[in-house]
C-alpha positions as CSV (number, residue, x, y, z in Angstrom):
1,M,53.8,101.6,78.6
2,S,50.4,103.1,78.7
3,G,49.9,105.9,76.1
4,S,53.5,105.7,74.7
5,K,54.3,104.4,71.2
6,T,57.7,103.1,70.3
7,T,58.9,103.6,66.8
8,S,60.7,100.8,65.0
9,K,63.5,101.2,62.5
10,T,61.3,99.2,60.1
11,D,58.2,101.2,60.6
12,P,56.8,101.5,57.0
13,D,55.6,105.1,57.5
14,R,59.0,106.2,58.8
15,L,60.8,104.4,56.0
16,H,58.7,106.0,53.3
17,A,59.2,109.4,54.8
18,A,63.0,109.0,54.7
19,G,62.9,108.4,50.9
20,D,65.1,106.2,48.8
21,F,68.7,105.7,49.7
22,V,71.1,107.4,47.3
23,W,74.7,106.2,47.4
24,N,77.2,109.1,47.2
25,G,79.8,106.9,45.3
26,K,82.5,107.4,47.9
27,D,82.2,104.9,50.7
28,E,82.2,101.4,49.3
29,D,80.8,100.1,52.6
30,D,77.6,102.1,52.0
31,R,77.1,100.9,48.4
32,P,73.9,98.9,48.0
33,L,74.2,95.3,46.8
34,T,73.5,94.5,43.2
35,G,70.8,92.0,42.5
36,E,73.5,89.5,41.6
37,E,75.4,90.1,44.9
38,M,72.2,89.7,46.8
39,R,71.3,86.4,45.1
40,A,74.9,85.1,45.7
41,G,74.6,86.0,49.4
42,I,71.3,84.2,49.8
43,E,72.6,81.1,48.0
44,A,75.7,81.1,50.2
45,D,73.5,81.3,53.3
46,R,71.3,78.4,52.1
47,K,74.4,76.2,51.6
48,R,75.4,76.7,55.2
49,R,72.1,75.4,56.6
50,G,71.5,71.9,57.7
51,R,73.8,69.1,58.8
52,P,77.4,69.5,57.6
53,A,78.5,67.3,54.8
54,G,80.2,64.2,56.0
55,A,78.3,64.0,59.3
56,Y,77.6,60.3,59.7
57,K,74.9,60.6,62.4
58,E,71.7,58.7,62.2
59,S,68.4,59.8,63.7
60,T,66.8,57.2,66.0
61,T,64.3,56.8,68.8
62,I,65.5,55.3,72.0
63,R,64.2,55.2,75.6
64,F,66.4,56.1,78.6
65,D,65.6,56.1,82.3
66,R,64.3,59.5,83.4
67,D,67.1,60.0,85.9
68,V,69.8,59.4,83.3
69,L,68.3,61.9,81.0
70,E,67.9,64.5,83.7
71,V,71.6,64.3,84.5
72,F,72.6,64.9,80.9
73,R,70.0,67.6,80.3
74,A,71.0,69.4,83.5
75,S,74.5,69.7,82.0
76,G,73.1,72.3,79.5
77,P,73.3,72.7,75.8
78,G,75.2,69.9,74.0
79,W,73.9,67.2,76.3
80,Q,73.2,64.9,73.4
81,T,76.7,65.2,72.1
82,R,78.1,64.4,75.6
83,M,75.7,61.4,75.9
84,N,77.1,60.2,72.5
85,A,80.6,60.6,73.8
86,A,79.8,58.7,77.0
87,L,78.4,55.8,75.0
88,R,81.4,55.9,72.6
89,D,83.7,55.8,75.7
90,W,81.8,52.9,77.1
91,L,82.2,51.0,73.8
92,K,86.0,51.2,74.1
93,T,86.0,48.8,77.1
94,H,82.8,46.8,76.4
95,S,81.6,44.5,73.7
96,P,78.5,45.8,72.0
97,T,77.0,42.3,71.9
């Protein structure tokens, strides 16, 4: 890309040149959010973050053989959930003590 400059939709100079947005009052989808609506949206997004309520998982440190981890990790995203399911399945037929 030598010598070429790409312009971004968030380029400050371009945004200032466009001027302020003025709603025409017709299309509700184009209406800017009020401050109250904006705060409510931000608060709703914050509530969705983190572990879901009622998740009874506990963080721990455990050591596994490298080959066992490689097999689970090679299965792609969600490997920890699958490992948990495999351990839970094992517990159905074995005593934990």
